C-alpha positions as a Python dict, from the first residue, in 0.01 Angstrom:
ca = {
    (1, 'M'): (0, 0, 0),
    (2, 'S'): (-325, 222, -5),
    (3, 'L'): (-132, 472, 108),
    (4, 'W'): (132, 466, -166),
    (5, 'K'): (-189, 435, -370),
    (6, 'A'): (-386, 788, -245),
    (7, 'I'): (-136, 950, -274),
    (8, 'L'): (-15, 843, -610),
    (9, 'E'): (-407, 920, -739),
    (10, 'N'): (-314, 1260, -571),
    (11, 'L'): (-11, 1367, -729),
    (12, 'S'): (-218, 1324, -1055),
    (13, 'I'): (-477, 1470, -1043),
    (14, 'N'): (-374, 1786, -796),
    (15, 'L'): (-28, 1888, -914),
    (16, 'Q'): (12, 2257, -789),
    (17, 'K'): (-46, 2160, -424),
    (18, 'P'): (252, 1948, -147),
    (19, 'Y'): (37, 1669, -44),
    (20, 'I'): (158, 1683, 318),
    (21, 'C'): (200, 1241, 484),
    (22, 'G'): (256, 1298, 852),
    (23, 'E'): (526, 1530, 922),
    (24, 'K'): (691, 1463, 591),
    (25, 'I'): (619, 1664, 230),
    (26, 'I'): (639, 1417, -62),
    (27, 'V'): (833, 1602, -369),
    (28, 'M'): (576, 1634, -655),
    (29, 'K'): (609, 1454, -940),
    (30, 'Q'): (597, 1805, -1079),
    (31, 'L'): (851, 1942, -939),
    (32, 'L'): (1052, 1678, -1018),
    (33, 'L'): (925, 1701, -1340),
    (34, 'H'): (1069, 2066, -1399),
    (35, 'K'): (1421, 1987, -1170),
    (36, 'Y'): (1510, 1740, -1448),
    (37, 'R'): (1350, 1897, -1760),
    (38, 'F'): (1565, 2194, -1738),
    (39, 'Y'): (1855, 1961, -1708),
    (40, 'T'): (1734, 1739, -1986),
    (41, 'L'): (1706, 2071, -2220),
    (42, 'T'): (1976, 2235, -2102),
    (43, 'F'): (2200, 1942, -2207),
    (44, 'A'): (1981, 1861, -2532),
    (45, 'G'): (2069, 2286, -2628),
    (46, 'L'): (2438, 2269, -2552),
    (47, 'F'): (2453, 1893, -2739),
    (48, 'F'): (2216, 2101, -3065),
    (49, 'W'): (2447, 2371, -2984),
    (50, 'M'): (2862, 2252, -3008),
    (51, 'L'): (2681, 1997, -3338),
    (52, 'F'): (2585, 2301, -3497),
    (53, 'F'): (2673, 2611, -3463),
    (54, 'D'): (2993, 2558, -3260),
    (55, 'I'): (3329, 2676, -3385),
    (56, 'N'): (3330, 2285, -3336),
    (57, 'D'): (3063, 2129, -3489),
    (58, 'I'): (3030, 1794, -3649),
    (59, 'F'): (3100, 1943, -3941),
    (60, 'T'): (3388, 2120, -3946),
    (61, 'Q'): (3569, 1776, -3743),
    (62, 'I'): (3468, 1542, -4047),
    (63, 'K'): (3650, 1824, -4288),
    (64, 'M'): (3924, 1817, -4029),
    (65, 'Y'): (3994, 1435, -4024),
    (66, 'R'): (3978, 1375, -4322),
    (67, 'E'): (4236, 1674, -4488),
    (68, 'L'): (4464, 1438, -4138),
    (69, 'G'): (4445, 1128, -4363),
    (70, 'R'): (4520, 1338, -4690),
    (71, 'L'): (4848, 1511, -4535),
    (72, 'E'): (4964, 1146, -4339),
    (73, 'D'): (4910, 1071, -4655),
    (74, 'E'): (5124, 1360, -4803),
    (75, 'K'): (5388, 1267, -4528),
    (76, 'K'): (5408, 907, -4660),
    (77, 'Y'): (5464, 1000, -4993),
    (78, 'Y'): (5786, 1264, -4830),
    (79, 'I'): (5892, 999, -4615),
    (80, 'E'): (5919, 790, -4950),
    (81, 'K'): (6136, 1076, -5144),
    (82, 'I'): (6368, 1162, -4923),
    (83, 'K'): (6492, 829, -4909),
    (84, 'E'): (6445, 773, -5308),
    (85, 'V'): (6716, 1138, -5298),
    (86, 'E'): (7000, 1001, -5043),
    (87, 'K'): (6994, 671, -5192),
    (88, 'E'): (7063, 840, -5505),
    (89, 'R'): (7217, 1134, -5350),
    (90, 'I'): (7491, 836, -5140),
    (91, 'E'): (7484, 626, -5478),
    (92, 'V'): (7619, 944, -5680),
    (93, 'M'): (7858, 1172, -5467),
    (94, 'G'): (8091, 831, -5467),
    (95, 'N'): (8154, 909, -5843),
    (96, 'K'): (8273, 1151, -6040),
    (97, 'K'): (8144, 1080, -6377),
    (98, 'L'): (7761, 945, -6207),
    (99, 'V'): (7795, 1275, -6057),
    (100, 'E'): (7826, 1392, -6432),
    (101, 'K'): (7560, 1134, -6586),
    (102, 'F'): (7294, 1288, -6297),
    (103, 'A'): (7335, 1606, -6383),
    (104, 'R'): (7313, 1523, -6764),
    (105, 'E'): (7012, 1340, -6671),
    (106, 'K'): (6801, 1534, -6421),
    (107, 'Y'): (6935, 1851, -6535),
    (108, 'L'): (6952, 1861, -6895),
    (109, 'M'): (7294, 1979, -6806),
    (110, 'K'): (7597, 2022, -7088),
    (111, 'K'): (7890, 2108, -7145),
    (112, 'P'): (8011, 2370, -7385),
    (113, 'K'): (7970, 2400, -7715),
    (114, 'E'): (7721, 2039, -7734),
    (115, 'E'): (7361, 2020, -7815),
    (116, 'I'): (7154, 1790, -7656),
    (117, 'F'): (6853, 1628, -7813),
    (118, 'V'): (6612, 1545, -7579),
    (119, 'I'): (6302, 1281, -7754),
    (120, 'V'): (5958, 1236, -7600),
    (121, 'D'): (5662, 1053, -7680),
    (122, 'E'): (5332, 1187, -7744),
    (123, 'E'): (5237, 1324, -7456),
    (124, 'N'): (5564, 1529, -7391),
    (125, 'Q'): (5722, 1316, -7157),
    (126, 'P'): (6088, 1265, -7207),
    (127, 'I'): (6074, 866, -7328),
    (128, 'E'): (6366, 805, -7106),
    (129, 'K'): (6337, 834, -6739),
}
């Protein structure tokens, strides 16, 4: 125990010279710290570079994540709209009277020599939808 105590005291006092114990050279505390300090500083530098300065930094990732959520919601909305339009198309294409009704309501089409009056509310929206 006293040998290790002497080695540790010598390392803490004289960090510039290696301590020789018999034929073995004991690696000094400072050399180890320098070795690991290099890895630590390199890791910290790369971490902060990727966190703030890289093209895919944390702020860009957050913005893209929010945009992805918005686009997924938009995708759900359009899928529902496509289903509604397909349902209307199937209903309308089977009956000639329904085709005429659909064209008159949705596209305000009319027969020759016919006038169309659209009744709107205060917000300029048609009353019947």
